[in-house]
KEGULUM-635719 format. One line per 3 residues: their letters; for each residue x, y, z of N, C-alpha, C. Coordinates in Angstrom, 3 decimals. Atoms other than C-alpha are relative to their C-alpha. Layout:
N
A = X Y Z X Y Z X Y Z  ... .
END
This chain:
120
MKL = 0.883 0.613 1.060 3.502 97.052 35.230 -0.424 -1.638 0.307  0.141 1.324 -0.241 3.421 93.544 36.834 -1.490 -0.010 0.960  1.103 -0.116 -0.804 0.384 94.424 39.124 -1.388 -0.302 -0.924 .
LPD = 1.149 0.174 0.981 -2.230 94.423 36.251 -0.179 -1.444 -0.458  0.015 1.683 0.420 -1.297 90.931 34.949 -0.110 -0.902 1.038  0.429 0.835 -1.115 -1.194 89.508 38.358 -1.219 -0.014 0.480 .
ASV = 1.339 -0.192 -0.526 -4.345 90.940 39.323 -1.049 -0.740 -0.900  0.975 0.851 0.845 -5.998 89.455 36.285 0.095 -1.533 0.128  -0.141 1.436 -0.346 -4.595 86.084 36.999 -0.600 -0.271 1.177 .
ALV = 0.537 0.245 -1.047 -5.772 86.365 40.372 -1.702 -0.049 -0.098  1.377 -0.223 0.154 -9.282 87.427 39.268 -0.390 -1.381 -0.758  0.405 1.344 0.760 -9.262 84.168 36.816 0.109 -0.965 1.077 .
ALL = 0.006 0.944 -1.007 -8.301 82.145 39.724 -1.114 -0.067 0.825  1.058 -0.024 -0.791 -10.920 83.370 42.054 -1.392 -0.470 -0.942  1.149 0.534 0.764 -13.648 82.709 39.098 0.013 -1.423 0.089 .
HLY = -0.015 1.466 -0.041 -12.531 79.285 38.999 -0.285 -0.837 1.473  0.446 0.531 -1.208 -12.657 78.758 42.729 -1.456 0.164 0.200  1.405 -0.028 -0.197 -16.218 80.157 42.565 -0.805 -1.012 -0.848 .
FMV = 0.590 1.023 0.583 -16.978 77.683 39.877 0.045 -1.168 0.629  -0.347 1.226 -0.922 -15.451 74.920 42.092 -1.406 -0.055 0.784  0.969 0.082 -1.077 -17.750 75.898 44.858 -1.588 -0.321 -0.708 .
LEM = 1.248 0.146 0.586 -20.870 76.127 42.564 -0.157 -1.520 -0.433  0.112 1.074 0.389 -20.359 72.835 41.031 0.163 -1.156 1.182  -0.210 1.232 -1.022 -19.058 70.662 44.015 -0.911 0.294 1.102 .
FLW = 0.891 -0.075 -1.417 -21.218 72.201 46.942 -1.246 0.535 -0.306  1.253 -0.651 0.263 -24.054 74.232 45.342 -0.911 -0.369 -1.041  0.568 0.546 1.297 -25.152 72.304 42.353 -1.582 -0.441 0.283 .
TKP = 1.313 0.242 -0.417 -28.309 70.926 44.081 -0.751 0.947 0.717  0.615 -1.219 -0.654 -28.943 74.037 46.120 -0.899 0.957 -0.936  0.811 -0.915 0.897 -31.445 76.519 44.947 0.813 1.084 -0.823 .
YGR = -0.907 -0.881 0.672 -28.557 78.988 44.048 0.550 -0.637 -1.153  -0.608 0.659 0.856 -26.721 76.519 42.174 -0.858 -0.501 -1.084  0.839 0.452 1.150 -29.706 75.163 40.268 -0.528 1.302 -0.794 .
RVF = 0.306 -1.291 0.832 -30.733 78.978 39.191 0.968 0.236 -0.931  -0.880 -0.376 0.747 -27.379 79.620 38.036 0.283 -0.831 -1.423  0.028 0.988 1.467 -27.275 76.479 35.592 -1.355 -0.299 -0.565 .
GLS = 1.290 0.584 0.766 -30.987 76.316 35.010 -0.527 -1.320 0.259  0.320 1.592 -0.320 -31.495 73.004 36.425 -1.206 -0.241 0.940  1.121 0.312 -0.829 -34.593 71.429 37.805 0.695 -0.765 1.049 .
PEQ = -0.596 0.748 -0.988 -33.989 69.642 41.104 0.205 -1.590 -0.510  -0.156 1.249 0.557 -34.456 66.271 39.303 1.269 -0.224 -0.864  -1.386 0.087 1.069 -31.429 67.194 36.548 0.962 0.263 1.111 .
ARA = -1.101 -0.081 -0.647 -29.353 68.459 39.400 0.230 -1.207 0.686  -0.485 1.228 -0.682 -29.609 65.311 41.339 0.657 -0.976 -0.965  -0.294 0.837 0.929 -29.063 63.210 38.264 1.366 0.404 -0.596 .
TKS = -1.108 -0.384 0.524 -25.902 65.278 37.246 1.046 0.441 1.173  -0.939 -0.185 -1.082 -24.433 65.819 40.790 1.417 -0.416 -0.048  -1.226 0.589 0.018 -21.560 63.565 40.548 1.029 0.512 -1.093 .
LAA = -0.552 -0.520 1.206 -20.578 64.851 37.039 0.461 1.466 0.271  -0.303 -1.539 -0.369 -20.779 68.608 38.328 1.230 0.022 1.002  -0.953 0.043 -1.000 -18.514 67.607 41.253 1.397 -0.251 -0.648 .
NQG = -1.349 0.479 0.834 -15.893 66.109 39.059 0.351 1.173 -0.706  -0.328 -1.296 0.662 -15.999 69.334 36.949 0.440 0.955 1.004  -0.459 -0.909 -0.807 -15.718 71.419 39.868 1.335 -0.116 0.737 .
LYN = -1.305 0.524 -0.731 -12.626 69.435 41.217 1.230 0.842 -1.245  -0.813 -0.461 1.150 -10.992 70.321 37.548 0.038 1.553 0.242  -0.201 -1.444 -0.230 -11.876 74.023 38.241 0.802 0.353 1.029 .
GFL = -0.793 -0.091 -1.079 -10.328 73.937 41.563 1.547 -0.209 -0.316  -1.247 0.106 0.597 -7.013 72.597 39.947 0.409 0.948 -0.805  -0.403 -1.186 0.751 -7.067 75.310 37.454 0.288 1.055 0.888 .
AAG = -0.178 -1.115 -1.071 -7.318 77.875 40.298 1.435 -0.172 0.682  -1.135 0.192 -0.874 -4.637 76.208 42.293 1.118 0.112 -0.947  -1.102 -0.111 1.071 -2.342 76.122 39.038 0.215 1.697 -0.121 .
LGW = -0.450 -1.382 -0.074 -2.724 79.808 38.778 0.527 0.590 1.234  -0.695 -0.670 -1.073 -2.055 80.485 42.356 1.354 -0.287 0.098  -1.337 0.562 0.194 1.026 78.304 41.940 0.878 1.219 -0.679 .
GLL = -0.545 -0.938 0.869 1.980 80.665 39.102 0.155 1.360 0.630  -0.170 -1.591 -0.934 1.430 84.011 41.237 1.065 -0.275 1.094  -0.916 0.072 -1.075 3.258 82.592 44.210 1.479 -0.356 -0.462 .
AGT = -1.386 0.153 0.541 6.341 81.615 41.936 0.634 1.292 -0.456  -0.332 -1.245 0.485 6.689 85.233 41.116 0.611 -0.082 -1.439  -0.369 -0.187 1.202 8.828 85.815 38.076 0.261 -1.379 -0.719 .
DGY = -0.427 1.447 0.547 9.693 81.971 37.717 -1.467 -0.508 -0.325  1.218 0.755 0.313 5.771 81.432 37.381 -0.508 0.278 -1.367  0.446 -0.332 1.275 5.496 82.900 34.036 -0.682 -1.198 -0.839 .
SVK = 0.675 1.108 0.681 5.220 79.476 32.296 -1.109 -0.666 0.582  1.101 0.847 -0.590 3.005 77.980 34.881 -1.410 0.916 -0.389  1.209 -0.773 0.127 0.459 81.046 34.460 -0.362 -0.270 -1.476 .
VFF = 0.303 0.156 1.507 0.704 80.611 30.531 -0.511 -1.221 -0.225  0.732 1.323 0.461 -0.058 76.924 30.637 -1.500 0.032 0.655  1.428 0.193 -0.562 -2.950 77.217 33.073 -1.022 0.859 -0.688 .
LSC = 0.989 -1.053 0.768 -4.403 80.270 31.441 -0.421 -0.800 -1.431  -0.083 0.671 1.242 -3.935 78.288 28.098 -1.242 -1.076 0.152  0.756 0.842 -0.258 -5.799 75.460 29.589 -1.452 0.282 -0.048 .
III = 1.434 -0.626 -0.210 -8.841 77.637 30.636 -0.599 0.476 -1.067  0.460 -0.309 1.153 -9.087 79.093 27.387 -0.398 -0.986 -0.715  0.502 1.136 0.693 -9.274 75.842 25.563 -1.275 -0.538 0.635 .
AGI = 1.259 0.435 -0.689 -11.667 74.598 28.219 -1.151 0.762 -0.383  1.089 -0.861 0.338 -13.760 77.513 27.581 -0.354 -0.074 -1.315  0.562 -0.025 1.333 -13.923 77.348 23.912 -0.587 -1.342 -0.274 .
FGA = 0.747 1.492 0.047 -14.705 73.406 24.262 -1.286 0.274 0.639  1.442 0.008 -0.720 -17.509 74.100 26.631 -0.953 0.924 -0.803  0.873 -0.783 0.772 -18.835 76.994 24.587 -0.603 -0.800 -1.020 .
ATA = 0.364 0.789 1.198 -18.937 74.612 21.612 -0.906 -1.156 0.289  0.860 1.281 -0.284 -20.459 71.628 23.301 -1.135 0.052 1.037  0.683 -0.069 -1.082 -22.392 72.716 26.262 -0.871 1.306 0.185 .
NGK = 0.748 -1.236 0.077 -23.387 76.483 26.412 1.063 0.931 -0.511  -0.684 -1.039 0.643 -22.209 79.438 24.470 0.557 1.192 0.992  -0.490 -1.228 -0.990 -21.928 81.854 27.581 1.251 -0.424 0.669 .
ILW = -1.241 0.399 -0.380 -18.908 79.681 28.752 1.173 0.622 -0.677  -1.105 -0.748 0.637 -16.830 81.425 26.129 0.251 1.357 0.596  -0.240 -1.288 -0.718 -17.475 84.761 28.125 0.354 0.075 1.375 .
VQA = -0.381 -0.026 -1.477 -17.287 83.701 31.583 1.240 -0.766 0.219  -1.047 0.639 -0.318 -14.356 81.536 31.161 1.225 0.216 -1.042  -0.938 -0.067 0.987 -12.380 81.644 27.864 0.402 1.640 -0.245 .
VPG = -0.580 -1.388 0.308 -12.377 85.471 27.431 0.665 0.568 0.997  -0.718 -0.385 -1.216 -11.424 86.407 31.004 1.516 -0.740 -0.093  -1.212 0.981 0.125 -8.602 83.668 30.445 1.115 0.579 -1.097 .
ALA = -0.552 -0.556 0.982 -7.589 85.166 27.268 0.443 1.399 0.227  -0.349 -1.340 -0.247 -7.523 88.730 28.404 1.424 -0.155 1.258  -1.094 0.124 -0.929 -5.314 87.642 31.540 1.193 -0.584 -0.715 .
LGL = -1.119 0.871 0.704 -2.930 85.441 29.185 0.636 1.451 -0.954  -0.632 -1.244 0.818 -2.509 88.877 26.878 0.810 0.702 0.803  -0.842 -0.909 -1.114 -1.501 90.842 29.972 1.168 -0.538 0.517 .
VCA = -0.884 0.844 -0.277 0.747 88.146 31.094 1.155 0.045 -0.902  -0.957 0.092 1.231 2.436 87.896 27.796 0.630 1.256 -0.046  -0.487 -1.359 0.236 2.770 91.601 27.355 0.747 0.467 0.937 .
ANH = -0.914 -0.641 -1.090 4.358 92.237 30.750 1.154 -0.747 -0.126  -1.441 1.019 0.111 7.000 89.416 30.114 0.628 0.218 -1.398  -0.447 -0.088 1.344 7.984 90.447 26.585 0.485 1.486 -0.241 .
END
C-alpha cells in the first residue's frame, strides 16, 4: 500500500520541478509567457522575481525527494514539505491566482492524505 502514497509524492515533486523550470528558465520564452499569460515586457520586468520563486519550488521538490529516499524514516519529511506546498498553494490562490489552489494545493493535499493514511 506504500506504492500509491509514494507515487503521489513523486508526482507532486515532479510538478514542482516543472514549476521550477518554467519560472527559472522559461519565464521570458514564448512557452513560459503563454503559461503565465505575460507580455514580453511583463516577463522581462518580473524575470528575477520568477527565478526566485522557481528556486523555492526546486527546494520543495528536493525536500519531497529527500522524504522518498529516506524510506520509512522519511514520513515526517514528506509531511513537512507537503504541508508547505499546501500552505503556499492556498496563499498563492488567495493573493495571485485562484488556479494555484488546483495545481499546487490540491495535489499536495491529496498526496498528504495518502501518506498519512498509509502510515497510520
